[in-house]
N, C-alpha and C positions, 0 to 999 in steps of 0.2 A: 718536523718529521711527520710522515703519514703512516698510520698503522691500520691494517685491515680489520683487526679485532675490535678496535674501539671507534673507528671512523671519526677520529678527532684530529684536527689540524693544530699542532702545538707551535706557538711562536714565542719569541722573546717576551717575557712577562713585563719587561720595562717598556715595551711598546704599547702595552694595554690593548692589543688587537686579538680578539678571539673569534674568528669567523665561525658562522654556523655551518651545519652540514645538511646537504640535500640528498635524500635517498629516492631513487626512481626505480620503478618496476620491481620493487621488493628486493633489490640487489644492494650490495654494499659499495655502491659507487660513491666516491668522494668527489664532490664538486666544490671547487673553491668559492667561498662566499663573496658576494659583492658588497657586503656591509661590514662596518666596524662597530665596536662597542658604543661609539658615539653616534651611530645612525647614518654615517656617510660612507661612500664607497672608499675602499682602502687605497684606490689609485686616483681618487678625485681630490683636487686641491681647493674645491669650493668652500669647504668649511674653514679654511684659513685665509680666505680672501677678504680684504677690507677695502672700502671705497672712501677716499678722502676728498671732500668737496671744497670749493672756493679757493682752489689753487689758481695762481696767476695764469691767465689764459695763454700768454705768450712766453712763458718761462723757458729758458734754455735748458738743454739736456743736462749739462754739468751743474747748473744751479739747482735743478730738480734733485740730482743725486746728493748734493750737499744738504739740501733741505731734508731729504729722507734720512740722511745720516744723523742730522741733529735730533731727530725723533728717537733714535735708538741708541745714541751715545750713552755710555755708562749704564747700559742695561744688558740683559741677556737676550733681548729680542733681536731677531735678524729678519731682513727683507730679502727674499731670494729672487723675487721677480716683480716687475712693475710695468704698467702699460698706461699711456696717456694719449688721448686723441690730440691731433695737431692743434686744434682750436678749442679744445674742451677745457673746462675749469675744474676737472676732476681727474683723479688718478686711481687706478686699481692696483692694489698691492697684494702680494702673496707672501705671507709670513712663513717662518721656518717650521712652526708647529702650531697645532690647534690651541695649545695652552697659552700662546702669546697673544691671541686675539683680544681677550678681555682686558689685560693690562694695557694693550696698545690703545684700545678705545677710551680707557680712563684718561689718557693724556689730553684728549680733546674735550672732556666734559666741562672743565672749568672755564673755557672760552679764552684762555690766554694766548693760544697759538693763532696768529693772524698772518695774512699774506702781506706783500709789500705795500698794498693799498689800505691796509688796516682792517680788512674784512676778516671775520672770525672763520677759521677753518673747522669743518665738522667731519666726523667719521662715523661710519656704520658698517655692518656686515654686508657682504656682497649679496647675500640672499635677500636682504631688504632692498638693495639696489635693483635687483631683477624685477621687483614688484613696482618700481617707479617708472620713470620715463626713459630708461636706457641711458642715463647720464646726460640728458640734454636740458635739465632744469625746467622741463615743461614747456620749452619754447616751440616745439613742433607737434607733440602729440601727448595727450593726457592718457592716464591709465584707463583702459577700456574703450578708448576712442578709436574707431576703425576708419575714420575718414582721412587721416594723414598718413605720412610715410615714416614718421620718426622712429617707431619701435618695431618696424616690420621685421628687421633682422633679429632683434631681441626676441620677438614673439615666436619666431621660428625656432630659435635655439632653446626656448623653454616650453616647447609644445608638450601638452599633457600626454603621458604614455598611454598607448592604446593597443588593442589587438585587432589585426586586420583579418577579415574573412577572405576565403578564396576568391569570391567575386570581386572584392575590393582590390585584391592583388592583380587580378586579370584586368580590371578597369585601368589600373595604373601602368602596367607593363605591356599589355596587349589590348589597347583600347577598342579595337574593332572586333573583338571576339564574339560579340552577341549580335552581329548582323551578318547577312548572307554574303558569300564571297563575291557574287555578282555586284552587290551594292558596294562592297569594298573597292572593287575595280572602278566603278563609276566615281566614287569619292576621290580616288587617287588621280583619275584622269582630270576631274574638275580642278583639283589642286594644281596639277601641272599646267593647265590652261590659264587659270586665273592668277596664280602666284609665281609662275615661272615664265612662260612664253609672253604673256601680256606685260609682265614686268620688264622682260628683256626689251620689248618694243619701246615702252615708255622711258626706260633709262637711256636707250640709244637716242631717242628724240630729245631728251633733256641734254645729252651731250652735244647734239647739233645746236641747240639753242645757246648753250654755254659758249661754243666756239664762235657762233655768230655775234654774240655780245662782245667777245674779245675783238673781233674785227671792227665793230662799230666804235669801240672805245680806243682802238689803236694799240691794244696790248698784245704781248706775246709775239710780236713781229709777224703776225699773220695779216695778209692782204685780202684773202678770199677763203671761202669754205666750200667744200663739195656740196652740191645740191642733195636734197634728201634722197637716200638710196631707194631704188625701185622695190627692194624686198621689204622696205618699211611702209610702202604705200600700196602695194598690189595685194589683191585678195589672197593669193597663195604664197605669201612671203615666207612663212614658216609652216611647213607641212607637218602635221602631227599624225603619225601612224597609230593604229590601234594598239592599245596596251597589250603586252604579252603576259598571260597569266602564269602563275608559278606552277612548276611541274609537281611540287610537293607542298601541300598546304599545312601539314601538321608535322611536328617532331622533326623539323628541317634543319635546325641549327647544328653546326659541327663544332662550334666554340661557345662556351659559356663561362662567365666570370662570376663566381660566387664570393660573398663576403662573410668572414667570420664575425659572429656577434652572439646575440641572445634571442632565442625564439620566445615570443610572448604568448602565453596561454592563460585563460581565465581559471582561477582556482575556486574553491568553495566560497559562497557568499559569507561576508562578515557583517556583524551588526555594528552600524555606525550610529552612535548616540549623539543626537544634536539637540541643543536646548531650544525649546519653543516657548516664547514669552507670552504670557497672558497679561495684557496691559491693565485690565480691570482689577484682576486679583493681585497683580504685581508679583506673580510667582512664575518660576520656570518649570515647564512640564517637559520632561525628556521624551523625545520622539525617536523611535527606532527606525532607521533607514537602511535597507539592505544595500551592501556595497560589495562589488566583486573585486577580489584581489587578483593581481597579475603575477603569475609565476614565470620566472625567466630561466631558460635552460640554454646552456652553450650549444650553438648550432651554426651551420652554414646555410646560406640562402641569399635571396635578393632583398634589398632594402627598398621595399615599395613605398614606405612612408618615412624615410629617414630613420634616425635613431629612436624617435618616439614610438615607432611601431615595431622595432626589432627587425630581425631577419625572417623572411617568409620562405617556406619550403618551395622548391621549384616544381613539385609534383602537380600543382594545379594549373600550370601553364601549358597550353597545347602545342607551343612551338619548341618546347624542350624535349629532347629524346629521353628514352628510358635509361640509357647508360649514365646520363648526368645525375638523374635521381638516385640511381643505384650507388654511385660514388658518394653522393651527399649522405646517404644512409650509413655508409661505412664510416665516414668522417664523423658524423653525429654520434655514432656508437663509440668512437675513440674519444670524443670530447666529453662524453658522459662520465668517464672516470679518469680524466687527465687533470693533473694539478696545475697545468699551464692555462691561463685564461686567454680568451680572444682579445684582439687589439681594439682599443677604443680610440677612434680618430679624433674625438673631441678633446681628450686630455692627453692623447699620445702615450698611453700606457697599455701594457699587455703584450702578447707575443704574436699569436696567429692572425694574419691579416687577410689574405685573399687566396682563393682556390680557383685556378684556371684549368678547364677541362677541354681538350681538343680531341675529337674522335673522327674515325672514318668507317662508315658502314661497308665500304668497298674493300678496304685492306684489313678490316677488323682490328684496327689499332687504336690505342687510347693513350694520350699524353696528359700527364697531370703536372702542373707547376704550382707549388705552394710557396707563397710569399710570407715572410715572417720578419718581425723586428729582431734585433740582436737579443740573444738569450739573456744578456745582462740587463735588458730593459729598453724601452723605447725612449724617445726624446724627452718625454715628461716623467721619466723614472724618478722615484724619490731617493733622497740621499741616504736614507737609512738602510737601503738594500732590500726592501720588501718586494721590489719588482725584479729581483735577480733570480732567474730560473736556470742558470747555467749548470747547476748540479744535476738536474733531472732532464734537461733538454735533449741531450744526445740519446738517452735511453728512450724517451718518448718519441723522438723522431724515428728511431729504429722500430719501435712497436707500431707506429703508424705505417711505416713502409711494409712491414709484414702483413698488416691487415689489408692494405690496398693491393698487394701482389700475391695474395694467397691462392687465388683462383679466378674463375670467371666472375664478372660483376653481376650481382644478383638483380633480378628484375623486380622492381617495386610495384606495389599495388597503387593504382592511380584511378581517380574518379573524375571524369570529364563531364561537363554539361552537354547533353545531347540536344542541341538547339536546332540543327539543320539536317536535312537529308544527306548532305554531302559529308557529314562528319565521318572521318576515317580513323579517329583515334580509338584505340583499344585500351584495355586496362591490364596490361601485363600479359596478354594472351601469347605473345611470341617470346620465347626465352632469349635472354641477352647472351650472345655468343662472343662478346668482346672482352679481351683481357687488357690489363694495364701493361703496355709495352715500353713506356718511358715515364720515369718519375724524377722530378727535379725540384730542388729547394732553392729559394732565392732570398738572401738576407738583405733587407733594406731598412735604413734608419731614417730616411727622409720623411717629410710630412705628407706628400701626395703619393703618386704612383711611380715606380721605377721606370726609367727610359728603356727602350728596347735593347740598347747595348750594355745594360747593367749586368755585371757578372752573375753567373748562375751555377749552381752546384748539381752535377749529375750524380745520382745515387743508384739508379736501377735502369736496366734495359738499354734501348737505343737512345741516341742523343737527338733524334729528330723523328718526325711523323711522316709516313708515306701516304700519298693520296693519288688517285687516278682521276683524270678529268679529260673527257673526250678521248683523243688518241695519245695523250701525254701522261707521263708520270712525274710527280713532283715530290721533293723532300721539303719539309717545312720545319724550320727551327723554332724554338720556343718563343722568340720575340718577333718572328717574321709575320708579315701581313698575308692573310689568305681570306678569300671570300667566305663568309660564315655559313653559306649554304651551297653545297657542292652542285646539286642539280640546278639550282638557280644560276650558278656561275656558268654552267654549260650553256644555258639559254642565253645569258648575257654575252658570252664570248662568240656564240654563233652570229649574233647581230653584228658584233664588231668585225668578224671575218667577212660577213656579207658586205659591209660598208667599205672595207679595204679592197675587196675584189672588184667593186664597181669602178674604181679608177686604175686598178692594176691591170692594164691591158696586156702587158707581158710580165707575168708574176715573177719569172725567174730573174728578170732584170730590175725588179722593184725592190727598194729598200724601205724597211719599216723602222721608224724611230719610236721606241717604246719609252716614253717619258714617265717617270715615277713607276718604274717597271716592277719594283718589289722583287719577288722570287722569279720573275720572268714568265709568268703564266700566260699573259696575253701575247707577248711576242713569240714564244715558242709554239703556242697554239696556232697562230697565223702561219708560222713556218711549217708546222706539221700538216696543216690543212691545205697547203699549196697556194696561199694567198700572196706570199712574197717570197723572194729568193734570199734575202739577207735581213738580219735583225741586229740593231744596235740598241741595247737597253741602258738607260741611265737612271741611277737612283743615288740619293745622298747617303743611304744606310749601307754601311759596309757588310754587316751580317746578312742582309737581304741579297746583296750582290754575290756573296759567297754561295748562298743557296742557289742563285740563278746559274752560276758557273757550274755547280754540281749537277743541276738539272739539264744542262746542255749535254753532258755525257750520258746522263740517265736516259735521255730520249734519243741517243745514238746519233747525235750531231757531232761533227768534228770540232775539236777544241781549237784547231788551227785552220787557216784558210779564210777566215773572215766571214763564215756563214752566220755565226751567232756570237756576238761580242757584248759583254756587259761591263759597265764602267761605274765605279763608285766615285761620283763627282756631282757637282752642281750642274744642272742641265745646261744653263746658259754658258758655262765655262767649257764644256766638252762638245757642245753641238757644232760649233763652227769648224773646229779641227777635224771632227769625224766626217762632216759633210764634204770637206775638201778632198778626203781620201777616195770617195766613191765616184767622183767625176760627174757625168751628166745623166745618171740614171734617175728615173722617177722616184720621188720620196713621198711617203705617207707617214704622218705622225699620229700616234695614239697616246692619249694622256688619261691617266686614271688617278687623280690626286685624292688626298684625304679630304675631310669635310671642310678644311680651311681653304681649299681650292689651290690654284697655282699662284706662285709668287710672281709679282709684277715683272721681275727680271726674266722669268721663264716665258711669260706671255710676250715680252718684248723680243726675246730671242726667236720664238716661233714666228712672230709677226715679221721680223726683219730678215729671216732666212727665206729668200725668194724661191728656192727650189722646192719648198714644201707647198704643195698645191691642195692638200686636204688634211684636216685634223679631225680625228674621231675622238670626241670628248665623252668619257664615261664619268658621269657625275653621281655621287651618292648624296649630294646636297643641292638638288636642282633649284630650290626656292631661295637659296642663299648665295653660296660662292659662285655657282654657275652664272648667275646674272652679272656679278662683278667681273668675272673673267670674259664674258661675252662683250662687254663694253670695251675692254682693252684689246680684244682680238678684232673687233669689227668697227671701231671708231675711225673717222677720217685720219689721213696721214698727218703726223706732227713731227717735230724735231726728234722726239723720243721714239715714235713708232714710224719709221721711214718706209717700211714695206707696205705694199697694197693691202687693204683690209680684207678680212674674211667675211663671209655671210653664212648664217645658219640655214642650210638648205633643207634639213629634215631632222625630226626628233622622234625617238621611239622609246616610250616608257617600258620598263621591264619590272614586273612585280617579283621581287625576291624575298619579301618579308610579309607574308600574309598575317592577318590579325593585327597588324600595326599600320600606322599611316605612312611609313617610309616606303620609298620607291626609287629605283635606279632609273636614270635617263641617259640615253645615248644620243648625242647631238652631233650631226655631221656639219663641219664648217668647211666651205670651199672658198678658194682664193678668188677674189673679184678681179675683173680686168679693168683696164683704163677706161674703156667705153662704158662699162657698168658704173664706174665711179662718176662719170660725167653724163650719164644718160638722162636723168630727170632733172630739169632745171626749175620748173614751177609746179605747184599743185593747185589745179583748178577746182572750184567748188562743184563742177558738174562732172568731174572725172571719177575717181573712186569714191565710193561711200565710206562710211566710217569703218565698216568691217574691213574694207580694203586698206584704209589708212592704218589700221592696226595690224593688218597683214598676217592673220592667223586663220588657218582652216584645219578643222579636225575631221577625222573619219569616224568619230564616235557620236552616239546619240546623247551627248552631254551638252547642256546649255550652261554657259558660265554665268556667274552672278554679274549684275550690272556694275557694282562698284569695283569688284576685283578684276573682272574680265575686260571692262572698259569697252564693251561692244565687240563681240566676236561672232562671226557668222559660221555656223556649222554646215556640214555637208547636207543635212536634211533641210536646209533652207529656212531654219528658224532665225528670224531677224530679231536682234536684241531690242531693248526698249530705248527710251529717250536718252539723248546724249551720245548716240552712237553714230550719227551721221553729220556730215557737214551741212546738209540741207535741212529744211524745216518740215515737220510732219503736218499734213493737212487734216481736215476733220475726218476724212475717210481713210487716213493713214496711207494715201497713195503718194507716190513720188512724182514731182513735176517733170514733165518732159521738156526737152530743149526748146521746142517751138513755143511752149507757153512762156518760158523765161525770156525768150526773145521778143515777146509781145505779139505773137501770132494768135489769132482767135481760134478757138476749138471748133468742133463740128456744130455745136449749138450756139455759135457766136458768143460764147461766154468769154469774158476777159479774165485772164489769170489774176488770182488774188495776190495781194502783196506778199503774204507768207510764202506762196509758191515761188515767186520771183526771187525772194531772198534765199 
C-alpha cells in the first residue's frame, strides 16, 4: 500500500523487497523504485540467470529437458526458463528465485557432472557470462577485441548507461539539423541520383545480362532477348526534375510516437575510491576519482541511444510541434507520482508502453493513443505477483484521462539552436490552442508493436481525427496511415495530380486505380481536382478501407454510381475484375506502397494489365524498394511478366522531411511500345558516351560521386571522371572524332594515336 504521509511502499516481508523512494521538486511524489534489496531491478531476471557450459552441441530438445530435470530432482530448485543456441555448447537457465543460484552452482563444483562425451560441465552466473565472449568459447572474438563480429550483439545489449545531450539527440534523430536547408536539398538530390536512379540503370543492365546468359546456356526456354532499351542508353533516359522544397521546415510533423521509459540525468558527483598500488613500497594508496551518478525518472520521449541512454524529451527537436511537447509534459507529470512503472522491452515487464500523438493545426484536433501491457503484467511478469497492478490501474487510467482532457494543452518552453538565418522556430511564443479531442487506450501483450487492426478502447471524445488537405476533408482512424506532414502531403499530391493530368486527355472518361490507397487520400484528391472521372481504390487493410468509404461521403461524392469505389482486397485479385467493368476507358494507376515496396504479385498484375498505360509511383524508400520494383516493371517480357514493359520517363523528388536525410520520390512509368522494345539492336562505341549509357540527366547543379553515380552528366555539362565513357581519354581530355578513328589524317597530317582509335 502507498501512503502519502510516510511515502513508503510496503510489500510482503517474505519477498524481502523494500523499494526506495524518490522525491522530486520537494513534493511527496512516490516513484516506484527500480532496485531491490539485493541490488537488482525488481522486474529483472538477470540475478537468477545461470550459464551452464560444455553441453553437448547437438543435444535434442527433449534430452536437454531431461538433463535439466536431473539437476533439480529431489531439490527445491526450479528452472522456469532456458535458452540454448542451435550449435552452442552452452545453455542459459533462469531459476525460480535468487536464493536458488548458489546451491545450483554448488552442483557443478566437484566436477562429477559430465556430458555424453565425458567433458566436465561448468556453471557460473550470467553476469560473468556477459563479461566473456558471448557464449562462443572465444572462437570468434575475445573480450575487448573490436576486430571481429562475435560479441557485437552482446556489446550492444550491455552498453554502459549514459546521458544524452540535446545536440546528441538531434544528431541521432535529425542528422541534418546543423547544415543550411540549401545544402540539405543538394545532399538529398545527390542521394537520389547516386543511390536510386543510377542503381535503377545498373540493376536493369544486370537483368539484361542475366537473360542473355540464359539464352546462351539454353535455359528458361528463351531463344532471344530484347536489345538494350533506348532509355538505358540515351542521354535523357531518366529525367530528374528539380527537387521541390518543403513548405514547412520546422515543427511539421502531425504524428509522433513516444516511448515510455526513464529519463537519464546526472546527479551530484560521488567519490569513487580506487586503489592505486605503489610497486616500490608495495602499499595501496587510495585515490579519489569523481564519478557522476545517473538519476532515472519515469518519462516519455524518444530513444535516441537505445535503453542505455534512456528516453529523451522531444523539446529539443525542431521537427516536433509544441503540442507534442505539451502532451509529453502532462504525461511526465502523471508518471512522477504514479505507482505503475513504464514497460521495459528487454525483460518485458512493466505497463506503460507507447504514446502516439496525432494532431491537426487546421481542425485544431488532437488524438492520443496510449498502448500498455495487461494490468496484471507483461509477458515477463514474475510468478509472485509483484508485477500485478490491476488494483490501481483503472484509477490511474482515469486520473491520466482527466489530466489530458482538463483543458488546452500547455505551451512548453523550448530552446532551439539559432544556426541559420532561415530558422523559423520560436520558443513558445504562440499559445497552443489545441485540445485533446480523442483519447484511446490499447492493451497489447505481444513482444513488438500491435498491428493496425488490433482492438482499441475508446475512452474520450471522437473515435477519429479530422484533417483538411487541399480541397478534401478526411477522417483518420487510430491505426490508419496518413502522411506525417500535411503541408508536405499537399505538395506531393499536387505532383501526382499533374502527372495524372498529362495522360488524361479526357479526364471525365479516365479511371484511376489507386493501389495501396489507405484512406483514399490520393484518389479522392485526383477526383476533386478534376484529373480523373472515376476512382477505384484497393488496399488490403479493412480499417483503412472503412475510412476511405466514409471519406467519399465526407467529400460529397455519391456512394453509388461507381464514381469512387474502395475495395478491401489484394490488388492482384481485384484488379482484373474491376478493369473488366469499365470497358475501354483510359486507365492510370497510382501506387503509394510502404517502405517494403510492392509485392511481386502486384507488380505482375500491373505489368500484365495492358490497359494501364501509366503508373505514378510514390516512393518513400527510393534507394531501396523502388529499385527492386523498377526491375520488375521494366524488365523484358518473360513467362511471368507477359505485358509490355514500362519505362521510367520522369522522376521528381519532394522534400517532406527537412532536417533528416529522407525524401519522397515520384516516378512516372509509361508503357513501352513494340517498336521501342525492338528499336535498339546494338550499342556502338562511337554512339552514346557513358553518360548516355547510364541515361540520367538532372536539372540541378549536383555532380554525383564517381563510384555511386557511375558517370552521370548534368545539365550544366559537367563531365564525370574516368570510367564514364566507352571511349578512352587522351592527354588533353579531348574526345576522338569519327574521322580520326577511321584512319583519316587531321589538319596537321597527324595520325591518330592508338588510344583515340580504341
